Backbone as JSON Lines, residues from 0, in Angstrom:
{"i":0,"aa":"X","n":[-61.31,80.08,-120.52],"ca":[-60.52,79.02,-119.93],"c":[-61.32,78.47,-118.75]}
{"i":1,"aa":"X","n":[-61.36,77.16,-118.65],"ca":[-62.11,76.53,-117.57],"c":[-61.29,76.54,-116.29]}
{"i":2,"aa":"X","n":[-61.96,76.2,-115.18],"ca":[-61.28,76.19,-113.88],"c":[-60.18,75.14,-113.83]}
{"i":3,"aa":"X","n":[-60.43,73.99,-114.46],"ca":[-59.43,72.92,-114.44],"c":[-58.19,73.33,-115.22]}
{"i":4,"aa":"X","n":[-58.41,74.02,-116.36],"ca":[-57.26,74.45,-117.17],"c":[-56.43,75.5,-116.43]}
{"i":5,"aa":"X","n":[-57.11,76.42,-115.75],"ca":[-56.36,77.46,-115.04],"c":[-55.59,76.87,-113.87]}
{"i":6,"aa":"X","n":[-56.17,75.87,-113.19],"ca":[-55.45,75.22,-112.1],"c":[-54.23,74.47,-112.62]}
{"i":7,"aa":"X","n":[-54.4,73.79,-113.76],"ca":[-53.27,73.06,-114.34],"c":[-52.17,74.02,-114.77]}
{"i":8,"aa":"X","n":[-52.57,75.17,-115.32],"ca":[-51.59,76.16,-115.75],"c":[-50.84,76.75,-114.56]}
{"i":9,"aa":"X","n":[-51.56,77.07,-113.49],"ca":[-50.9,77.64,-112.32],"c":[-49.99,76.6,-111.66]}
{"i":10,"aa":"X","n":[-50.39,75.33,-111.7],"ca":[-49.56,74.27,-111.15],"c":[-48.27,74.13,-111.96]}
{"i":11,"aa":"X","n":[-48.39,74.22,-113.28],"ca":[-47.2,74.12,-114.13],"c":[-46.27,75.31,-113.9]}
{"i":12,"aa":"X","n":[-46.85,76.5,-113.7],"ca":[-46.03,77.68,-113.43],"c":[-45.29,77.55,-112.1]}
{"i":13,"aa":"X","n":[-45.97,77.04,-111.09],"ca":[-45.32,76.91,-109.79],"c":[-44.22,75.86,-109.84]}
{"i":14,"aa":"X","n":[-44.4,74.81,-110.65],"ca":[-43.36,73.78,-110.78],"c":[-42.13,74.36,-111.47]}
{"i":15,"aa":"X","n":[-42.33,75.18,-112.5],"ca":[-41.18,75.77,-113.18],"c":[-40.48,76.78,-112.27]}
{"i":16,"aa":"X","n":[-41.26,77.5,-111.44],"ca":[-40.64,78.43,-110.49],"c":[-39.78,77.69,-109.5]}
{"i":17,"aa":"X","n":[-40.26,76.54,-109.04],"ca":[-39.48,75.75,-108.09],"c":[-38.2,75.25,-108.73]}
{"i":18,"aa":"X","n":[-38.25,74.85,-109.97],"ca":[-37.06,74.33,-110.65],"c":[-36.05,75.43,-110.92]}
{"i":19,"aa":"X","n":[-36.52,76.64,-111.19],"ca":[-35.6,77.71,-111.56],"c":[-34.89,78.31,-110.36]}
{"i":20,"aa":"X","n":[-35.44,78.17,-109.13],"ca":[-34.81,78.73,-107.94],"c":[-33.49,78.03,-107.65]}
{"i":21,"aa":"X","n":[-32.53,78.78,-107.19],"ca":[-31.23,78.18,-106.88],"c":[-31.34,77.33,-105.62]}
{"i":22,"aa":"X","n":[-30.36,76.5,-105.44],"ca":[-30.34,75.62,-104.29],"c":[-30.26,76.42,-102.99]}
{"i":23,"aa":"X","n":[-29.47,77.47,-103.0],"ca":[-29.33,78.31,-101.81],"c":[-30.65,79.0,-101.47]}
{"i":24,"aa":"X","n":[-31.39,79.43,-102.49],"ca":[-32.69,80.07,-102.24],"c":[-33.67,79.08,-101.62]}
{"i":25,"aa":"X","n":[-33.68,77.85,-102.15],"ca":[-34.59,76.84,-101.6],"c":[-34.22,76.51,-100.16]}
{"i":26,"aa":"X","n":[-32.91,76.43,-99.9],"ca":[-32.43,76.14,-98.56],"c":[-32.83,77.26,-97.59]}
{"i":27,"aa":"X","n":[-32.68,78.49,-98.04],"ca":[-33.05,79.64,-97.21],"c":[-34.56,79.65,-96.95]}
{"i":28,"aa":"X","n":[-35.32,79.27,-97.97],"ca":[-36.77,79.23,-97.81],"c":[-37.17,78.16,-96.81]}
{"i":29,"aa":"X","n":[-36.53,76.99,-96.86],"ca":[-36.82,75.92,-95.91],"c":[-36.47,76.36,-94.48]}
{"i":30,"aa":"X","n":[-35.34,77.04,-94.34],"ca":[-34.95,77.53,-93.02],"c":[-35.99,78.52,-92.49]}
{"i":31,"aa":"X","n":[-36.46,79.39,-93.36],"ca":[-37.46,80.38,-92.95],"c":[-38.76,79.68,-92.54]}
{"i":32,"aa":"X","n":[-39.14,78.63,-93.27],"ca":[-40.36,77.9,-92.92],"c":[-40.2,77.19,-91.58]}
{"i":33,"aa":"X","n":[-39.02,76.6,-91.34],"ca":[-38.78,75.94,-90.06],"c":[-38.81,76.94,-88.91]}
{"i":34,"aa":"X","n":[-38.21,78.11,-89.13],"ca":[-38.21,79.14,-88.09],"c":[-39.64,79.6,-87.8]}
{"i":35,"aa":"X","n":[-40.43,79.71,-88.84],"ca":[-41.83,80.13,-88.68],"c":[-42.61,79.07,-87.89]}
{"i":36,"aa":"X","n":[-42.36,77.79,-88.19],"ca":[-43.04,76.72,-87.46],"c":[-42.62,76.72,-85.99]}
{"i":37,"aa":"X","n":[-41.33,76.96,-85.73],"ca":[-40.86,77.02,-84.35],"c":[-41.52,78.17,-83.6]}
{"i":38,"aa":"X","n":[-41.64,79.32,-84.28],"ca":[-42.27,80.48,-83.65],"c":[-43.75,80.2,-83.36]}
{"i":39,"aa":"X","n":[-44.44,79.51,-84.27],"ca":[-45.84,79.17,-84.04],"c":[-45.98,78.2,-82.87]}
{"i":40,"aa":"X","n":[-45.07,77.22,-82.77],"ca":[-45.12,76.27,-81.66],"c":[-44.88,76.98,-80.34]}
{"i":41,"aa":"X","n":[-43.96,77.9,-80.33],"ca":[-43.68,78.66,-79.11],"c":[-44.88,79.51,-78.71]}
{"i":42,"aa":"X","n":[-45.54,80.1,-79.7],"ca":[-46.73,80.91,-79.41],"c":[-47.85,80.05,-78.85]}
{"i":43,"aa":"X","n":[-48.03,78.82,-79.4],"ca":[-49.04,77.92,-78.87],"c":[-48.7,77.51,-77.44]}
{"i":44,"aa":"X","n":[-47.42,77.26,-77.19],"ca":[-47.0,76.85,-75.85],"c":[-47.27,77.96,-74.84]}
{"i":45,"aa":"X","n":[-47.01,79.18,-75.24],"ca":[-47.25,80.31,-74.33],"c":[-48.73,80.58,-74.14]}
{"i":46,"aa":"X","n":[-49.53,80.29,-75.17],"ca":[-50.97,80.49,-75.06],"c":[-51.59,79.49,-74.09]}
{"i":47,"aa":"X","n":[-51.01,78.3,-73.99],"ca":[-51.5,77.26,-73.08],"c":[-50.36,76.84,-72.18]}
{"i":48,"aa":"X","n":[-50.16,77.55,-71.07],"ca":[-49.07,77.18,-70.16],"c":[-49.34,75.81,-69.55]}
{"i":49,"aa":"X","n":[-48.3,75.15,-69.08],"ca":[-48.49,73.83,-68.48],"c":[-49.43,73.88,-67.27]}
{"i":50,"aa":"X","n":[-50.18,72.81,-67.1],"ca":[-51.08,72.71,-65.95],"c":[-50.27,72.45,-64.69]}
{"i":51,"aa":"X","n":[-50.81,72.85,-63.54],"ca":[-50.11,72.55,-62.28],"c":[-49.99,71.03,-62.1]}
{"i":52,"aa":"X","n":[-48.99,70.59,-61.35],"ca":[-48.78,69.14,-61.19],"c":[-49.95,68.42,-60.51]}
{"i":53,"aa":"X","n":[-50.68,69.1,-59.65],"ca":[-51.77,68.44,-58.94],"c":[-52.92,68.05,-59.85]}
{"i":54,"aa":"X","n":[-53.03,68.68,-61.02],"ca":[-54.13,68.38,-61.93],"c":[-54.04,66.93,-62.41]}
{"i":55,"aa":"X","n":[-52.84,66.49,-62.75],"ca":[-52.67,65.1,-63.18],"c":[-53.03,64.11,-62.09]}
{"i":56,"aa":"X","n":[-52.68,64.43,-60.86],"ca":[-53.01,63.55,-59.73],"c":[-54.52,63.47,-59.52]}
{"i":57,"aa":"X","n":[-55.2,64.61,-59.59],"ca":[-56.66,64.62,-59.41],"c":[-57.34,63.84,-60.52]}
{"i":58,"aa":"X","n":[-56.88,64.01,-61.76],"ca":[-57.48,63.27,-62.87],"c":[-57.23,61.77,-62.73]}
{"i":59,"aa":"X","n":[-56.06,61.4,-62.24],"ca":[-55.78,59.98,-62.0],"c":[-56.72,59.42,-60.94]}
{"i":60,"aa":"X","n":[-56.98,60.21,-59.9],"ca":[-57.9,59.76,-58.85],"c":[-59.33,59.6,-59.38]}
{"i":61,"aa":"X","n":[-59.76,60.51,-60.23],"ca":[-61.1,60.39,-60.83],"c":[-61.19,59.13,-61.7]}
{"i":62,"aa":"X","n":[-60.15,58.86,-62.46],"ca":[-60.13,57.65,-63.3],"c":[-60.17,56.41,-62.42]}
{"i":63,"aa":"X","n":[-59.36,56.38,-61.38],"ca":[-59.34,55.25,-60.47],"c":[-60.69,55.08,-59.78]}
{"i":64,"aa":"X","n":[-61.31,56.19,-59.38],"ca":[-62.61,56.13,-58.72],"c":[-63.68,55.55,-59.65]}
{"i":65,"aa":"X","n":[-63.66,55.96,-60.92],"ca":[-64.67,55.45,-61.85],"c":[-64.48,53.95,-62.1]}
{"i":66,"aa":"X","n":[-63.24,53.51,-62.22],"ca":[-62.99,52.08,-62.43],"c":[-63.38,51.27,-61.19]}
{"i":67,"aa":"X","n":[-63.0,51.76,-60.02],"ca":[-63.34,51.05,-58.79],"c":[-64.85,51.01,-58.56]}
{"i":68,"aa":"X","n":[-65.54,52.1,-58.87],"ca":[-66.99,52.12,-58.69],"c":[-67.65,51.1,-59.63]}
{"i":69,"aa":"X","n":[-67.16,51.05,-60.86],"ca":[-67.71,50.09,-61.82],"c":[-67.47,48.65,-61.34]}
{"i":70,"aa":"X","n":[-66.26,48.36,-60.91],"ca":[-65.96,47.01,-60.43],"c":[-66.76,46.67,-59.17]}
{"i":71,"aa":"X","n":[-66.85,47.62,-58.25],"ca":[-67.59,47.37,-57.02],"c":[-69.07,47.13,-57.3]}
{"i":72,"aa":"X","n":[-69.63,47.92,-58.21],"ca":[-71.06,47.78,-58.5],"c":[-71.36,46.46,-59.2]}
{"i":73,"aa":"X","n":[-70.48,46.04,-60.1],"ca":[-70.77,44.84,-60.87],"c":[-70.35,43.56,-60.16]}
{"i":74,"aa":"X","n":[-69.33,43.61,-59.3],"ca":[-68.81,42.38,-58.7],"c":[-69.18,42.18,-57.23]}
{"i":75,"aa":"X","n":[-69.38,43.26,-56.49],"ca":[-69.64,43.14,-55.06],"c":[-71.12,43.34,-54.77]}
{"i":76,"aa":"X","n":[-71.56,42.78,-53.67],"ca":[-72.97,42.87,-53.3],"c":[-73.1,43.73,-52.05]}
{"i":77,"aa":"X","n":[-72.91,45.03,-52.2],"ca":[-73.06,45.96,-51.09],"c":[-74.48,46.52,-51.13]}
{"i":78,"aa":"X","n":[-75.14,46.46,-49.99],"ca":[-76.54,46.89,-49.94],"c":[-76.71,48.36,-50.29]}
{"i":79,"aa":"X","n":[-75.85,49.21,-49.72],"ca":[-76.0,50.65,-49.97],"c":[-75.78,50.98,-51.43]}
{"i":80,"aa":"X","n":[-74.88,50.24,-52.08],"ca":[-74.62,50.54,-53.49],"c":[-75.72,49.95,-54.38]}
{"i":81,"aa":"X","n":[-76.21,48.78,-54.01],"ca":[-77.29,48.17,-54.78],"c":[-78.57,48.99,-54.67]}
{"i":82,"aa":"X","n":[-78.75,49.7,-53.53],"ca":[-79.95,50.51,-53.35],"c":[-79.98,51.72,-54.29]}
{"i":83,"aa":"X","n":[-78.79,52.11,-54.8],"ca":[-78.76,53.22,-55.76],"c":[-79.3,52.8,-57.13]}
{"i":84,"aa":"X","n":[-79.24,51.52,-57.43],"ca":[-79.79,51.01,-58.68],"c":[-79.1,51.6,-59.9]}
{"i":85,"aa":"X","n":[-79.91,52.15,-60.8],"ca":[-79.39,52.7,-62.06],"c":[-78.54,53.95,-61.88]}
{"i":86,"aa":"X","n":[-78.66,54.59,-60.72],"ca":[-77.85,55.79,-60.47],"c":[-76.36,55.46,-60.44]}
{"i":87,"aa":"X","n":[-76.03,54.21,-60.16],"ca":[-74.63,53.81,-60.19],"c":[-74.01,54.06,-61.56]}
{"i":88,"aa":"X","n":[-74.77,53.75,-62.59],"ca":[-74.25,53.96,-63.96],"c":[-74.05,55.45,-64.23]}
{"i":89,"aa":"X","n":[-74.94,56.28,-63.74],"ca":[-74.78,57.72,-63.91],"c":[-73.52,58.21,-63.2]}
{"i":90,"aa":"X","n":[-73.27,57.71,-62.01],"ca":[-72.06,58.09,-61.27],"c":[-70.82,57.68,-62.04]}
{"i":91,"aa":"X","n":[-70.83,56.47,-62.58],"ca":[-69.68,55.97,-63.35],"c":[-69.46,56.84,-64.6]}
{"i":92,"aa":"X","n":[-70.53,57.15,-65.3],"ca":[-70.41,57.96,-66.51],"c":[-69.93,59.37,-66.17]}
{"i":93,"aa":"X","n":[-70.43,59.95,-65.09],"ca":[-70.0,61.3,-64.7],"c":[-68.52,61.32,-64.32]}
{"i":94,"aa":"X","n":[-68.07,60.34,-63.54],"ca":[-66.66,60.29,-63.18],"c":[-65.77,60.11,-64.42]}
{"i":95,"aa":"X","n":[-66.2,59.26,-65.34],"ca":[-65.44,59.05,-66.57],"c":[-65.43,60.29,-67.44]}
{"i":96,"aa":"X","n":[-66.56,60.99,-67.51],"ca":[-66.65,62.2,-68.32],"c":[-65.76,63.3,-67.76]}
{"i":97,"aa":"X","n":[-65.78,63.46,-66.44],"ca":[-64.92,64.47,-65.81],"c":[-63.46,64.16,-66.12]}
{"i":98,"aa":"X","n":[-63.09,62.89,-66.03],"ca":[-61.71,62.5,-66.33],"c":[-61.35,62.79,-67.77]}
{"i":99,"aa":"X","n":[-62.22,62.41,-68.69],"ca":[-61.95,62.61,-70.12],"c":[-61.84,64.09,-70.46]}
{"i":100,"aa":"X","n":[-62.77,64.9,-69.97],"ca":[-62.74,66.33,-70.26],"c":[-61.51,66.98,-69.64]}
{"i":101,"aa":"X","n":[-61.15,66.57,-68.45],"ca":[-59.96,67.12,-67.8],"c":[-58.69,66.77,-68.56]}
{"i":102,"aa":"X","n":[-58.61,65.54,-69.04],"ca":[-57.42,65.14,-69.8],"c":[-57.31,65.88,-71.12]}
{"i":103,"aa":"X","n":[-58.43,66.24,-71.71],"ca":[-58.39,66.99,-72.96],"c":[-57.91,68.42,-72.74]}
{"i":104,"aa":"X","n":[-58.15,68.96,-71.57],"ca":[-57.74,70.33,-71.28],"c":[-56.39,70.43,-70.57]}
{"i":105,"aa":"X","n":[-55.84,69.3,-70.19],"ca":[-54.59,69.26,-69.44],"c":[-53.43,69.52,-70.38]}
{"i":106,"aa":"X","n":[-52.52,70.4,-69.97],"ca":[-51.35,70.72,-70.78],"c":[-50.1,70.33,-70.02]}
{"i":107,"aa":"X","n":[-49.36,69.4,-70.61],"ca":[-48.11,68.97,-70.02],"c":[-47.01,69.93,-70.47]}
{"i":108,"aa":"X","n":[-45.9,69.93,-69.79],"ca":[-44.76,70.76,-70.18],"c":[-43.84,69.91,-71.05]}
{"i":109,"aa":"X","n":[-43.88,70.07,-72.38],"ca":[-43.07,69.21,-73.25],"c":[-41.58,69.42,-73.05]}
{"i":110,"aa":"X","n":[-41.17,70.6,-72.6],"ca":[-39.74,70.84,-72.39],"c":[-39.22,70.01,-71.23]}
{"i":111,"aa":"X","n":[-40.08,69.68,-70.31],"ca":[-39.65,68.93,-69.12],"c":[-39.2,67.51,-69.47]}
{"i":112,"aa":"X","n":[-39.82,66.93,-70.49],"ca":[-39.51,65.55,-70.86],"c":[-38.82,65.44,-72.2]}
{"i":113,"aa":"X","n":[-38.34,66.53,-72.71],"ca":[-37.69,66.52,-74.02],"c":[-36.32,65.84,-73.93]}
{"i":114,"aa":"X","n":[-36.03,65.03,-74.96],"ca":[-34.76,64.31,-75.0],"c":[-33.6,65.23,-75.34]}
{"i":115,"aa":"X","n":[-33.87,66.31,-76.05],"ca":[-32.79,67.18,-76.5],"c":[-32.61,68.4,-75.58]}
{"i":116,"aa":"X","n":[-33.19,68.37,-74.41],"ca":[-33.03,69.5,-73.5],"c":[-31.64,69.47,-72.87]}
{"i":117,"aa":"X","n":[-31.12,70.62,-72.51],"ca":[-29.8,70.64,-71.89],"c":[-29.83,69.99,-70.5]}
{"i":118,"aa":"X","n":[-28.75,69.32,-70.16],"ca":[-28.7,68.6,-68.88],"c":[-28.5,69.52,-67.71]}
């Protein structure tokens, strides 16, 4: 028997198994799957606790600093900044990179903003 035939046969068997199960069994299985997903989400949440509130403020300041530096370098004619030359671009890229990497590692508390949380 080829691989394709065996896959088709196993697929047909699984379809007949699904059809033969009672409605209550399927419902119980769905409940068990939902409970398992909830448990996995809770485990992920505990593995990555929410970041302190100051982290968001610091990342916002880095983002603002990179945007302001870019605008100042391109639009304003400040001697001290013009004397840096190409290093200005490196500063802009570093500030943007720090912001991006920080935002990727930042963990918000989803329970804090959840619509279904108790009042």
